[in-house]
Structures are given as C-alpha cells and as structure tokens.
C-alpha positions as CSV (number, residue, x, y, z in Angstrom):
1,L,19.9,138.4,96.1
2,E,21.8,136.2,98.5
3,Q,20.6,136.3,102.1
4,G,24.2,136.1,103.4
5,G,23.5,133.0,105.5
6,V,21.5,134.9,108.1
7,P,19.0,132.6,109.9
8,A,15.3,133.4,109.4
9,N,14.9,133.9,113.2
10,D,17.8,136.4,113.3
11,Q,16.3,138.3,110.4
12,Q,13.0,138.6,112.2
13,D,14.8,139.9,115.3
14,E,16.6,142.5,113.1
15,Q,13.4,143.7,111.5
16,A,11.4,143.7,114.8
17,P,12.2,147.4,115.7
18,L,11.0,148.5,112.2
19,L,7.8,146.4,112.3
20,E,7.0,147.5,115.8
21,A,7.5,151.1,114.9
22,L,5.1,150.7,111.9
23,A,2.5,148.9,114.0
24,N,2.6,151.8,116.5
25,G,2.5,154.5,113.9
26,Q,6.0,155.8,114.9
27,W,7.0,156.9,111.4
28,R,10.1,158.8,112.5
29,R,11.4,155.7,114.4
30,A,10.7,153.6,111.4
31,E,12.7,156.0,109.2
32,R,15.6,155.9,111.7
33,C,15.7,152.1,111.3
34,L,16.1,152.5,107.5
35,D,18.8,155.2,108.1
36,E,20.7,152.9,110.5
37,W,20.7,150.0,108.1
38,L,21.9,152.1,105.2
39,H,24.6,153.6,107.4
40,H,26.0,150.3,108.8
41,Y,25.6,147.8,105.9
42,P,26.3,147.7,102.2
43,V,23.3,148.5,100.0
44,A,23.0,144.9,98.6
45,Q,22.8,143.6,102.2
46,V,20.3,146.2,103.2
47,I,18.1,145.2,100.3
48,S,18.3,141.5,100.7
49,R,18.5,141.3,104.5
50,F,16.1,144.1,105.6
51,F,14.0,145.8,102.9
52,M,12.8,142.7,101.0
53,P,12.0,140.5,104.0
54,A,10.3,143.3,105.9
55,M,8.1,144.1,102.9
56,E,7.3,140.4,102.3
57,S,6.4,139.8,105.9
58,L,3.8,142.6,105.7
59,V,2.5,141.9,102.2
60,H,1.9,138.2,103.1
61,S,0.6,138.8,106.6
62,Q,-3.0,138.1,107.5
63,R,-2.9,140.5,110.5
64,P,-5.3,143.4,110.3
65,G,-3.5,146.6,109.3
66,D,-0.4,144.9,107.8
67,A,-1.5,145.6,104.2
68,A,-1.6,149.3,105.0
69,R,1.7,149.1,106.9
70,A,3.2,147.6,103.8
71,V,2.1,150.6,101.8
72,V,3.6,152.9,104.4
73,L,6.9,151.0,104.5
74,R,7.1,151.0,100.7
75,T,6.6,154.8,100.7
76,L,9.4,155.2,103.3
77,I,11.7,153.0,101.3
78,E,11.0,154.9,98.1
79,Q,11.6,158.2,99.7
80,K,14.8,157.1,101.4
81,C,16.2,155.6,98.2
82,Q,15.1,158.6,96.0
83,S,16.8,161.0,98.5
84,R,20.1,159.1,98.1
85,L,19.7,159.2,94.3
86,L,18.9,162.9,94.2
87,S,22.1,163.6,96.2
88,A,24.2,162.4,93.3
89,L,22.5,163.1,90.0
90,P,24.4,162.8,86.7
91,S,26.2,165.8,85.4
92,R,28.2,166.8,82.3
93,R,31.4,166.1,84.2
94,Q,30.1,162.8,85.4
95,P,27.4,161.4,83.0
96,G,25.3,158.6,84.5
97,V,22.7,156.0,83.7
98,L,19.1,156.8,82.7
99,L,17.0,153.9,84.1
100,V,13.5,153.6,82.6
101,S,11.3,151.2,84.6
102,L,8.6,149.5,82.5
103,D,6.7,149.0,85.7
104,A,5.1,152.1,87.2
105,H,5.7,150.9,90.8
106,S,8.9,149.0,90.7
107,L,11.0,148.7,93.9
108,S,13.4,146.5,92.0
109,A,14.3,149.4,89.6
110,L,14.8,151.7,92.6
111,Y,17.0,149.1,94.3
112,L,19.0,148.7,91.0
113,A,19.6,152.5,90.9
114,L,20.8,152.4,94.5
115,L,23.2,149.6,93.8
116,L,24.6,151.5,90.8
117,R,25.0,154.6,92.9
118,E,27.1,152.5,95.4
119,R,29.3,151.5,92.4
120,G,29.9,155.2,91.6
121,H,27.4,155.5,88.8
122,A,24.9,158.4,89.2
123,C,21.4,157.6,88.0
124,V,18.1,159.1,87.0
125,L,15.1,156.8,87.4
126,A,12.0,157.3,85.3
127,H,9.0,155.0,85.9
128,A,6.4,154.1,83.2
129,P,4.8,155.4,81.2
130,V,7.6,156.8,79.2
131,P,6.8,157.1,75.5
132,P,9.2,154.8,73.6
133,A,9.5,157.5,70.9
134,D,11.2,159.7,73.5
135,Y,14.0,157.2,74.5
136,A,16.4,158.5,72.0
137,L,15.7,162.1,72.9
138,L,16.1,161.5,76.6
139,A,19.4,159.6,76.1
140,A,20.9,162.1,73.7
141,V,21.7,164.7,76.4
142,D,25.3,164.8,77.5
143,T,24.5,163.9,81.1
144,V,23.5,160.4,80.1
145,A,26.1,157.7,79.4
146,A,23.7,154.8,78.9
147,L,20.0,153.9,78.7
148,V,18.7,151.0,80.7
149,L,15.2,149.5,80.5
150,V,14.2,147.6,83.6
151,V,11.7,144.9,82.7
152,P,9.2,143.5,85.3
153,P,8.9,139.7,85.5
154,S,5.2,140.0,84.5
155,L,6.0,141.5,81.1
156,S,5.5,139.2,78.1
157,A,7.7,139.2,74.9
158,T,4.8,141.0,73.1
159,G,4.7,143.6,75.9
160,L,8.5,144.1,75.6
161,R,8.2,144.6,71.8
162,R,5.4,147.1,72.4
163,A,7.5,148.9,75.0
164,M,10.4,149.3,72.6
165,A,8.3,150.1,69.5
166,G,11.4,149.9,67.4
167,S,12.9,152.9,69.2
168,L,16.0,151.4,70.7
169,S,17.8,151.3,67.4
170,R,17.7,155.1,67.3
171,V,19.4,155.5,70.6
172,E,23.1,156.4,70.0
173,K,24.3,155.6,73.5
174,P,24.8,152.1,74.9
175,V,21.4,150.5,75.7
176,C,20.7,147.6,78.0
177,V,17.5,145.7,78.8
178,V,17.6,144.0,82.2
179,G,15.3,142.2,84.5
180,E,15.2,139.5,87.2
181,S,13.4,137.4,84.6
182,L,13.3,138.4,81.0
183,P,10.9,137.3,78.2
184,S,12.3,136.4,74.8
185,T,14.8,139.1,73.7
186,R,15.0,137.9,70.1
187,A,13.4,141.2,68.9
188,L,16.1,143.3,70.4
189,P,18.5,145.1,68.0
190,D,21.9,143.5,67.8
191,R,23.7,146.3,69.5
192,V,21.4,146.2,72.6
193,H,22.8,144.4,75.6
194,S,20.5,142.3,77.8
195,G,20.8,140.5,81.1
196,E,18.7,138.8,83.7
197,G,19.4,137.6,87.2
198,D,19.6,139.0,90.7
199,L,19.9,142.7,91.2
200,V,23.6,142.6,92.2
201,A,24.5,140.8,89.0
202,L,22.4,143.3,87.0
203,A,24.1,146.2,88.7
204,D,27.5,144.8,87.8
205,L,26.5,144.4,84.2
206,V,25.0,147.9,83.8
207,A,28.1,149.4,85.6
208,A,30.4,147.7,83.2
209,I,28.4,148.8,80.1
210,S,28.1,152.4,81.4
211,G,31.7,152.6,82.4
212,A,32.9,151.3,79.1
213,S,31.0,154.2,77.4
214,A,32.4,156.9,79.6
C-alpha cells in the first residue's frame, strides 16, 4: 500500500496517542483512536498510514512490553474490522464474497475484506483451516457471488496445491486466488483467476470479478 507521501515523523506523531494509550493500558482510549481513524479517513489510508505502521513499530520494538502491546493492538484491530464486516453481511438480495484465508492469523485477509466492503461488496471471512473439500459446498449457497482464497507470502507452490487439493474445479461460482506475493500458480484450473500485489489492487481485482458475476 502507498503511504501517501506522509513523512515518517508525521506518521509517528499521528500514532502517538494510540501507542501512548496502549502503553498505559487505556484500552477504551486506544479503541477511540481506531474509531476516529476509520471515521475520518478512507480504509486504504487507515490501513497503510495507521494500522500497519503502528503494528510494525510494536512488533519490531525492543522496549519491554511492546510485544504484548502488539498482541493487544492486533486484537483491537481484528475486533474493529470484524464489527464492520458483521454490519454488512452478504444476503440473497446482495450476494457477497466468501474469503478463505489460508493463514489462520492473517490481518491482510481482514484488511482485504474491509477494502471490499468499502467498495460495496459484503464479505464473509473464514480463516484456516477450512477443508478444501468444502469449498464448493460453502460457495454453492445463494448468498455467495464469488470465492476468494487469500494466500500468505510464506506459502509454497506445494502448499498451495495442497490447500486446493483439486477442489477449485468443482466450485461453480467465480474463483480467485490472491496474495501480496503468490507462489507458482501453474497448478490452478484455467477458469480460476489469480492476482498478486498490494491490497488495494487485489481489492479492485476481486471487486471486478465479484461484480461481473452478480
């Protein structure tokens, strides 16, 4: 995601209230920071300008307690994003996207779902493990317009083949395999779309595929 040309020092100043709240155990204040960002800025900007840098600063920090604060921040972000997704679930009148994350703890998949929601596409996000044999069953319901597998950068081509297990060819809805960095996709069935890149580009791709099937 693009940082929008915001200088690093300005980013640190913008994140300071959140990081201070986390350091002082002021969870409600930290949550208000997330709410304010989501209210005042587009989702893509919130993710690239606030969520990602704040998480990275805590994850890579050597200060005592910051590793635990990163876990707390991750939980707050997950809860805030899930709350937004739950407020606009797919329905028969407005089918949406079934996102299956092949990583059990992927913030990227959650961010992708939020970007799709901003584009008017309702989403249901399921984290691994989801049995590949059930993909077709889950996608067959009339509330699903498209199935999207979100691949973590760490997954190998062998791991991707194992995650598909020949099941995608049985899915009758449009299918897309996406990731910020994909392994070889030569094993994908011809009708399966694939794409890699930043989350905004992936959201645009999935929205186009899902919209074309509606």
